N, C-alpha and C positions, 0 to 999 in steps of 0.2 A: 793572176792579172797584174803584171808588173806596171807600176806607174813610171812613165817615161818623162813627164814634165808636170809642172804645177805653176800656174800663174793666175793672178787676179781671182783666186779662189776656185779656179777651174782645175780639176785633176784630169790628166790625159793618160790613158792606159792602152795597152795592147795585150790581147789574150794570146796564149800559146795555141797553135793549131786552129785558129779561129778563121776558117775560110768558108763559112756557111752562107754568107751574104753574097751569093752568086760569084764567089771567088774574087770579089772586089777588095783590093787592099783598103783597109779602113782602121780608124782609131775609135776609142770609146772616150767620151767626155762626161764628166759629172760636175754638177754645180748645184749646191743647196738642195739636194734630194732629186734633182732632175737629171736624166741620163739621155744621151743621144750617141748615135754612131755617125761618123763623117767619112766620106771617101777621101783617100789620100790623093787620088788622081786629080780631082777637081774641087774638093772641099764641099761637095753636095751633102746635105743632110739625108742620110739613108734610113734612119729609124729613130724614133723618140721625139721628145720635145725639149727645147732649149730656149732661154730668153734671147730675143733677137740681138741685143747688144753683145751678149756673151758668145753667141753663134758667130758673129762677125769677127770677134777676137780669135776664136778657134780657126776660122777660115783663113784669116791673115797669117796666123802661126803656121798653118799647113802650107800655105803658099811659100813662106820663107824657108821652111825646113823640109820641103817635099823630098829632096834627095836623101836626107838622113832618115826620114820616115820610111822610104822604100827600102833602105838598107835594114832598118829595124824590122820591117814587115818580113823580109826574107829570113831574118834570124828567128823571129817568133813563129813563123810558119813551119820551121824545122824543129821547134821545141826548144830553141835556145833563147836565153835572156836578152831582150832588146836593150840597147844602150840608152842612157839618159840623153835628152835633147834640151838645149837651152830654152828657158822660158821666154815668153814674149815680154819685151821691156818697153 
């Protein structure tokens, strides 16, 4: 599970060959023991629980970096290491 970004204590990762969630491109976010999956396409919460204020940060980050996230999704779905993406500032 390569970490692709880290900001405000939120770890963002993408798993290799992780296309089980109806083949929806998504990321995994972790914050203080809580985990959630978010759609890259629209930022929707797919699975898990996340604090609302941190969820909004993740969704804003997805909006800003959607193109890079889709490129990373393509890499990870082929078993290749996704590239780091700038944190939310």
